[in-house]
C-alpha positions in Angstrom: 64.5 -9.0 -12.3 63.7 -7.5 -15.2 66.4 -10.4 -17.4 66.0 -14.0 -16.9 66.6 -15.1 -12.8 68.0 -18.4 -13.7 70.4 -16.7 -16.4 71.6 -14.5 -13.5 71.5 -17.1 -10.8 74.0 -19.3 -13.0 75.8 -16.9 -13.6 76.6 -15.9 -9.8 76.9 -19.4 -9.2 80.4 -19.9 -11.4 81.6 -16.1 -10.7 81.9 -17.3 -6.5 83.6 -20.1 -7.0 86.0 -18.9 -9.9 86.9 -15.7 -7.8 85.9 -17.3 -4.4 86.7 -20.9 -4.5 82.8 -21.2 -3.0 81.1 -23.9 -4.3 77.0 -22.5 -3.8 74.8 -25.5 -2.7 71.1 -24.8 -4.1 70.2 -23.8 -0.3 72.8 -21.4 0.0 72.6 -19.9 -3.7 68.5 -19.1 -3.0 69.6 -17.1 0.6 71.9 -15.6 -1.6 69.6 -14.8 -4.4 66.8 -13.3 -1.6 69.2 -10.8 -1.1 70.1 -9.8 -4.6 66.0 -9.0 -4.6 65.6 -7.7 -1.4 68.4 -5.0 -1.3 66.7 -3.1 -4.5 63.2 -2.9 -1.5 66.0 -2.2 1.1 67.2 0.6 -0.6 63.7 1.9 -1.1 63.5 1.9 1.7 66.3 3.8 3.2 65.2 6.2 0.5 61.7 6.9 1.3 62.7 7.6 5.2 65.3 10.5 4.2 63.5 12.1 1.3 62.2 14.3 4.1 65.7 16.0 4.0 66.5 15.5 0.7 63.5 17.6 -0.4 63.5 20.2 2.2 66.9 20.8 1.7 67.9 20.8 -1.4 64.2 21.4 -2.8 61.7 19.6 -5.3 63.9 19.8 -8.8 67.6 18.8 -7.1 65.6 15.7 -5.8 65.1 15.0 -9.6 68.5 15.3 -10.5 69.8 12.8 -7.7 67.4 10.6 -8.5 68.7 10.8 -11.8 72.2 10.3 -11.0 71.6 7.1 -9.1 69.6 5.8 -12.0 72.8 6.4 -14.4 75.3 4.7 -11.3 73.1 1.9 -10.9 73.4 1.4 -14.8 76.4 1.7 -15.2 76.9 -1.1 -12.8 74.8 -3.2 -14.1 76.6 -3.4 -17.9 79.8 -3.8 -16.8 78.8 -6.8 -13.4 79.5 -9.0 -16.2 82.6 -8.2 -18.0 84.3 -7.3 -14.9 82.9 -10.8 -13.2 81.7 -8.6 -9.8 78.8 -9.9 -8.0 79.3 -6.9 -6.0 78.8 -4.5 -9.0 75.4 -6.4 -9.1 74.4 -5.8 -5.6 75.7 -2.2 -5.9 74.0 -1.7 -8.5 70.9 -3.3 -7.2 71.6 -0.8 -3.8 71.6 2.0 -6.3 68.4 1.6 -8.4 66.0 1.0 -4.6 67.7 4.6 -3.4 66.9 6.5 -6.6 63.1 4.1 -6.7 62.2 5.5 -3.4 63.0 8.8 -3.9 61.6 8.9 -7.0 57.6 8.0 -6.1 58.3 10.6 -2.8 59.1 13.4 -4.9 57.7 13.1 -8.7 53.9 12.7 -7.3 54.5 15.7 -4.7 55.8 17.8 -7.9 53.3 17.1 -9.5 51.0 18.0 -6.9 52.3 21.2 -6.3 53.0 23.1 -10.2 49.0 21.7 -11.1 46.1 23.5 -10.7 43.4 22.1 -8.9 41.2 20.6 -11.5 44.4 19.1 -12.8 46.2 17.8 -9.7 44.6 14.3 -10.0 45.3 13.6 -13.5 48.9 14.3 -13.2 48.7 13.1 -10.0 48.4 9.5 -11.9 51.6 9.9 -14.2 54.1 8.9 -11.6 52.5 5.6 -11.9 52.0 5.3 -15.6 55.8 5.9 -15.8 56.3 2.9 -13.4 54.0 0.6 -15.6 55.5 1.5 -19.1 58.9 0.7 -17.2 57.3 -3.3 -16.2 56.5 -3.8 -19.7 59.4 -2.0 -21.0 61.3 -5.0 -18.6 59.0 -7.7 -19.7 60.1 -6.7 -23.4 63.7 -6.6 -22.7 64.2 -9.7 -20.6 62.4 -12.1 -23.8 65.1 -14.5 -24.6 64.1 -13.3 -28.7 65.3 -9.4 -27.0 68.0 -9.5 -24.7 67.1 -12.4 -22.3 70.3 -14.8 -22.9 73.1 -15.4 -21.5 75.4 -13.8 -22.9 73.1 -10.5 -23.2 71.2 -10.3 -20.2 73.5 -7.0 -18.8 72.7 -5.0 -21.3 68.5 -6.2 -20.6 69.5 -4.5 -16.8 71.0 -1.8 -17.9 68.8 -0.5 -20.8 66.8 1.6 -18.9 70.3 4.2 -18.4 69.2 5.2 -22.5 65.6 5.9 -21.2 67.8 7.8 -18.1 69.1 10.4 -20.8 65.7 12.1 -21.2 65.8 13.3 -17.5 69.2 15.3 -17.8 67.6 16.9 -20.8 64.6 18.1 -19.4 66.2 19.0 -16.0 66.9 22.4 -16.6 63.4 23.2 -18.7 62.0 22.3 -15.2 61.4 24.9 -13.3 61.4 24.8 -9.3 57.9 24.2 -7.3 57.0 27.3 -7.1 55.5 26.8 -3.5 58.4 25.1 -2.3 60.5 28.6 -3.2 57.8 30.8 -1.8 56.4 28.5 1.7 60.1 26.8 2.7 63.0 29.4 0.8 61.0 32.5 1.5 61.8 33.4 -2.4 58.5 35.5 -3.5 60.5 36.8 -7.0 61.4 33.2 -7.8 58.2 32.0 -7.4 56.4 33.3 -9.6 59.2 33.5 -12.4 58.6 29.9 -11.4 55.3 30.3 -12.5 55.1 31.9 -14.9 57.6 29.8 -16.5 55.0 26.6 -16.0 52.3 29.2 -17.4 53.6 30.9 -19.8 54.5 35.2 -19.3 50.6 36.2 -20.7 48.8 33.5 -19.0 45.8 35.1 -17.5 43.8 31.5 -16.7 41.3 31.4 -12.9 43.8 28.6 -12.3 47.1 31.2 -12.9 46.1 33.9 -10.7 44.8 31.5 -8.1 48.3 29.6 -7.9 50.3 33.1 -8.4 47.9 34.9 -5.1 48.3 31.3 -2.8 52.2 31.7 -3.7 52.0 35.3 -2.6 50.4 35.1 -0.1 50.9 31.6 1.7 47.2 31.1 1.6 45.1 29.3 -0.9 42.1 29.4 0.2 41.4 33.4 0.7 42.8 35.6 -2.4 42.2 39.0 -0.2 44.7 37.7 2.5 47.4 40.1 2.6 51.1 38.8 2.4 52.5 36.7 4.9 56.0 38.1 6.4 57.4 34.8 7.2 56.9 31.7 4.8 55.4 28.7 6.4 58.4 26.0 7.4 58.5 22.4 6.6 57.7 20.4 9.5 59.9 18.0 11.1 59.0 14.1 11.4 58.3 13.8 14.7 56.6 16.3 15.4 54.2 15.3 12.3 53.9 12.0 13.9 52.8 13.6 16.7 50.7 15.9 15.7 46.7 14.5 17.0 45.3 16.1 13.9 47.5 15.0 11.8 47.1 10.4 12.8 43.9 9.8 10.5 45.5 11.6 6.8 48.7 9.8 7.8 47.5 6.7 8.9 45.0 6.7 5.4 48.3 7.6 3.6 50.2 5.0 5.2 47.5 2.1 4.7 47.3 2.8 0.9 50.1 2.8 -0.1 50.8 -0.4 2.3 48.0 -1.7 1.2 48.8 -1.7 -2.5 51.5 -3.4 -2.5 49.8 -6.1 -0.1 47.0 -6.3 -2.6 48.6 -9.0 -4.3 49.5 -7.5 -7.7 53.1 -8.0 -7.4 52.2 -11.9 -6.7 49.8 -12.2 -9.3 52.7 -11.6 -11.7 54.7 -14.0 -10.2 51.8 -16.3 -11.0 50.4 -15.7 -14.4 52.8 -17.4 -16.0 52.1 -21.1 -14.1 48.4 -20.2 -14.6 48.8 -19.8 -18.5 50.7 -22.8 -18.4 48.1 -24.8 -17.1 45.8 -23.6 -19.8 47.6 -25.6 -22.1 50.5 -22.6 -23.1 53.8 -23.2 -23.8 56.4 -22.0 -21.9 57.2 -19.5 -24.6 54.3 -18.3 -25.4 53.0 -18.1 -21.5 56.1 -15.2 -21.3 54.1 -13.5 -24.2 50.9 -14.3 -22.4 52.8 -12.3 -19.5 53.5 -9.6 -21.3 50.7 -9.6 -22.6 48.9 -9.0 -19.5 51.9 -5.9 -18.4 50.6 -4.1 -22.0 46.6 -5.0 -20.6 48.6 -3.4 -17.4 49.4 -0.1 -19.4 46.8 0.4 -21.8 44.4 0.6 -18.8 46.8 2.7 -16.6 46.5 5.3 -19.8 43.0 6.4 -18.7 44.0 7.3 -15.3 44.5 11.0 -15.9 41.4 11.8 -17.7 39.4 8.8 -14.7 41.5 11.4 -11.8 39.8 14.2 -13.5 36.9 13.3 -13.9 35.6 11.2 -12.0 35.8 11.2 -7.4 38.5 9.9 -6.0 36.6 8.1 -2.9 34.5 6.4 -5.5 37.2 5.2 -7.7 38.9 3.8 -4.6 35.7 1.6 -3.7 34.8 0.6 -6.9 38.5 -0.4 -7.0 39.0 -2.1 -4.1 36.0 -4.0 -3.0 36.3 -5.1 -6.4 39.5 -6.4 -6.2 39.3 -8.2 -2.6 36.2 -10.4 -4.5 38.5 -11.2 -7.7 41.4 -12.6 -5.5 38.8 -14.7 -3.1 37.6 -16.6 -6.6 41.2 -16.3 -8.3 42.0 -18.5 -5.5 38.9 -21.1 -5.4 39.8 -21.4 -8.9 43.5 -22.1 -8.8 42.9 -23.7 -5.9 40.2 -26.2 -7.8 42.4 -26.2 -10.8 43.2 -29.6 -11.2 39.8 -30.8 -10.6 37.2 -29.1 -13.3 39.2 -28.5 -16.2 37.6 -25.1 -17.2 38.2 -23.1 -14.2 41.9 -22.6 -16.1 39.6 -20.6 -18.4 38.2 -18.7 -14.9 42.2 -18.1 -13.3 42.7 -16.2 -16.9 39.8 -13.7 -16.4 39.9 -13.0 -13.0 43.8 -12.2 -13.6 42.4 -9.6 -16.2 39.9 -8.0 -14.2 42.3 -8.1 -11.0 43.8 -5.5 -13.8 41.7 -3.4 -14.9 40.1 -2.5 -11.5 43.6 -2.0 -9.7 44.3 0.5 -11.8 41.2 2.2 -11.6 41.5 3.5 -8.0 44.0 0.7 -6.0 47.0 1.6 -8.6 47.6 5.5 -9.0 45.4 6.9 -5.9 47.7 5.8 -3.2 51.0 7.8 -4.9 49.6 11.8 -4.9 46.7 10.8 -2.3 49.1 11.9 0.6 49.5 15.7 -1.8 45.4 16.1 -1.6 45.9 15.5 2.7 48.6 17.9 3.3 49.2 21.2 3.3 52.5 21.7 2.2 54.5 22.1 6.1 54.1 18.8 6.6 53.9 17.0 3.4 57.0 16.2 2.5 56.9 14.3 5.8 54.2 12.5 5.0 54.6 11.7 1.6 58.3 10.3 2.7 55.9 8.2 5.6 53.4 6.8 2.9 56.5 6.1 0.3 58.3 4.1 3.5 55.5 2.4 3.9 55.1 1.4 0.4 58.4 0.0 0.0 58.6 -2.1 3.6 55.6 -3.8 2.4 56.4 -4.9 -0.8 59.9 -6.0 0.8 57.1 -8.0 3.3 55.7 -9.6 0.2 58.8 -10.0 -1.7 60.6 -12.1 1.1 57.5 -13.8 1.6 55.7 -14.7 -0.8 58.2 -17.5 -2.2 58.3 -19.3 1.3 54.4 -18.4 2.0 53.4 -20.1 -1.9 55.3 -23.2 -1.5 53.7 -24.0 2.3 49.5 -22.4 0.8 49.2 -23.2 -2.3 46.4 -21.1 -3.7 45.3 -20.3 -0.4 48.9 -17.9 -0.8 46.3 -14.8 -2.4 43.5 -14.9 1.0 45.4 -12.3 2.8 45.3 -10.0 -0.5 42.5 -10.3 -0.5 41.2 -9.4 3.2 43.8 -6.6 2.7 41.4 -5.1 0.5 38.1 -5.2 2.2 39.9 -3.6 5.3 41.3 -0.7 2.9 38.0 -0.7 1.5 36.3 0.1 5.0 39.2 2.3 5.5 38.2 4.6 2.7 34.7 3.7 2.7 34.6 5.3 6.3 37.6 7.6 6.4 38.6 8.7 3.2 36.9 12.2 2.4 37.0 13.9 -0.9 39.8 16.1 -2.9 38.7 15.9 -6.0 38.4 19.6 -6.9 38.5 20.6 -2.6 41.3 23.1 -1.4 43.3 21.4 0.5 42.6 23.8 3.9 39.3 22.5 3.4 40.4 18.7 2.7 42.6 19.2 6.2 39.9 20.4 8.4 37.9 17.2 8.1 40.8 14.8 8.9 41.6 17.2 11.9 39.4 15.6 14.1 41.2 12.1 13.6 39.3 8.6 13.9 36.4 11.0 15.2 36.4 13.2 11.8 33.0 12.8 9.7 34.4 13.3 6.5 31.6 12.6 4.7 29.7 16.7 6.0 29.6 18.9 3.7 
């Protein structure tokens, strides 16, 4: 959690004793804290599964409103849990934030892909992970003892995101609905054209504007001369997507990339970095500021994501990122294991953390968020994005629950599974991920429609 977890654990112990007369043992408190940590991940898993129904039934725009309402409710729970001496409010706030987060990671990349011209699809797609990275830095700053990370103010640190959430309400009525959703799901051709004009300007006559206009009016993005369809394209059910053999490979790619992103060890690196900085000789306070510096580096590198995705191929970025992270994590494991035997290995550990952050943000960080919108046509896209988000949150839950125990049992070697995961993702990308930058989605879909017999490098 963002604020100092030791302060919150101490508060939980006091509140439970005063309200229920139960004295937590260290083991019982550790188990209860695990539930506090994991409930947000469970919320993400639940809402990821439901995001298909929500985005298809209520639309992309109203889904944003649902996210904002859930986040506001969660912030209110955090704000008042200490004053009310209520552990239940803390748990409810965590659950609501998890529900909002799972829905956000499904809806935002899909919406950005649907309203973007082809040449800007990747650049817009990385805005979601960029926002998440910025949120991590905000959480690190507010949790510092010099800011809000104190015994009296930690609940403000947890709830301060509610102020940022006001932006969601400020821009909600200005945002148009996805033109593709309006036409293909709702059959509202006039509404889709109004949304296009709102996005691009009433007098816009650029090629991308006309192409998107034709795509919405005809339901066919590959043939500008096609006659308008009499029926809109229906959204595919989750079960039909899972059972369709032509969608099996892209679905595996989406789930593997989103799950592999979590199994790549990014959260574990942040968890371990404070102790690494302390081993170099930093004081406890200095190590926390150094960890904040790592978060700022993560944010700084992610700012180059839109430019990188607009100019570089997805396959190349993914291959470089995954293979480099695999090597770096292996070196990091060895450096941490021998850190007490070779003094300068402490500096190697710090260097590998910084290198890992840089290469992670080249591809493994941003690409999994939006790659599903480039591998699936509009009908099966909501179900595919929901499955990808479900994979991400499920793997995040596994890492969050298993890493502390495995770290105690394996020590430095706990990072080897992350390295192996990066190797496996590298192989999957090399042989089965087609290039999607600047490609029509229909052309990409054809390349991956033969499952593992697909020849994605042809053409």
